[in-house]
N, C-alpha and C positions, 0 to 999 in steps of 0.2 A: 558613659561613654557613647557617643552617638553613632549608630551604625548607618553607612550610607551604602546603598546598592551601587554596584558597579556601573549600571547603566546610568544611574542618576548623577554619579560622579562624572562618567564621561560626557553626558549632556551639559554638565556645567563647564566642563573644560573646554567643550566647543563653544559654549556660550561666550565664555571670556576670550578664547582665541578670536572670535568673530569681532570682538571689541578690540582687538589689536593687544591683548595682553600677551606680552613677550614670554612669560613664564608659562602660560598655558599653551603657547605655540611650542615652546621648548618640550614641553611634556608629550605633545602629540608627536613631534619629531622623534624624541628619544624612545618612545613606545613603538612606532611603526618604521623608522627607518631601516632596521636590520631587514626585516621581511621585505620592505619595497626594494632595498638594494638587491635582494635575490631576485625579484620580479624583473627588475631592469636588467641584471646580469643575464637573464635567460635570453633576452633580445639582444643585447649588446656584448660582444665579445671582450672589449677592452674594461677592466674594471674601474679605470680612471674615467673613462667617458660615461659608462654606466652611473658612476656616482654623480657626476655632473647633471646626467639627465634627471637623476632621482631628486636632485637639488633643485632644479627648474620645475620639476613636477610638483615638488611640496611648495613652491612658491604658488603655483596654480592652485593648490589645495588651500592654501591660506586665503588667497585672493577670492576663491569661490566658495569659502566654507559658508557663507550666508545662504548658498544654494542647496547645502545638504538638507534633504527633506525627512532625514530620520526615518525612512520607510524601509531601510535595509541595514545591514551592519556598516558601520563606519569604515572598518578595514576594507571592505569590498568596494565602497566607494573611491577611497583613496587608491586602491589597487586598479581600478578601472583608469583613474587619471595616469598612473604610472605607465600602464599598458599603452595607451593613446598617446603618451608623450614619447614613448619609444618608437612607436610606428611612425609619429611625425617626423623624429629625427632620422630615421632610415629613409623616409620619403624624401626629406629635404637634401640628405646626401646621395639620393638617387643610387643605393646600393642594392637595391632589390629589384629583380625581374620575375616575372611570373611567364611560364610556359604554358600556352595552351595545350591540352591533351585530351582528346575526347574519348580515347580509349583508356578510361579510368578503369582500373582493376583493384577491388578491395582486396588487401592482403590482411592476413591475421597477424597482429602484431600485439602479443599478450604482455607479459611482464617481463622486465629486463633483469637477467639474472641477479640474483641478490650477492653474488660473489664480487660484483663491481662496485667500487666507491662511488660517491656522489661526484667526485671530482673526474673520475673515469667518465661517467655519464654526461656530465657537462661538456667534457672535452670533445665527446663525439657529437653531441648536439651543435657545439660551437663550430665544428668543422662541415656543417651541413652549409650548402649555398644559403645566401640571405633569404630568399623566398621560401625555400623549404623550412628553414629555420622558424620563420615568423610563423608561418601556418601550422607548423608542428606544435610550437608553444601555444598558440591561441586555442588549438582544438585539444591537444592532449594535456596541456598543464593547465590552461585556464578554463578550459570546458565549453568554448564557445560552439556553437553549431556551424555548419558550413555556410548555411544562409546569411548568418551574422557576420561571419568572416568575410563573405564576399562583399557584403554591404559596407563594412568597416574599410576594406581596402580597395573597393571600386574595381573589382573583378567579378567574373561569373562565378557560380557554385560549382561547376565542373572544374574550374581551375583550382579551387581551393581542395576539392576532393583529389585531384591529380597531384598537386603539389604535395599533399599529405600522404599519398601512395608511394610517391617517389622518395620522400623523406624516410617514410618507414623502411623502403628496400635498403636505402643507404646505410639505415642504422642497423639494420639486421646484418647486412655485410661487414659492417665496422665491429659489431658485437661478436660475430663470428672470428674474425680476425684477432680481435683481443682475447677471446675466449682461448683460441688455438695458441697465441703467442704466450699466454699465461700458463697454459697446459705444457708448454715446451715442444707443441707439435709443428710450429712453424717458425 
């Protein structure tokens, strides 16, 4: 029995997908689509629209597969395409606005209580205004720095910080309300 290391197998699948091998492309899609739908869903409220954007982004993945330099993780490369496609879609629909706020105040926003389900947390994030939600996701979920976010979105760094601060404040208030509701105190 021949042992193939995962990385070698992944490289072979990528090579075949570049050559438009549909079976290889299907393997890539099957492996990464559940995670990537979650990524798209973080930015897009409607699950059907998130799925459409994910499919469009996968088309870009397969179109640009030859540009993958194998210098980082393949999943990370795909994820970046998904995030960029979500941001592009939100921009096209002009659903996002950023409010300049020079009085940025960093609040501590530690861990969300473990008593809440993923659905509860996603619901709270979904209810953030679009600009707040996008910056919260880029910073807190994706791990981008404010300078990178500002560059990606064409805003200044202070705006990114301000939007994150406001998002955290709203989430804290919503979490407190949800906590009080679940404890029967509200």
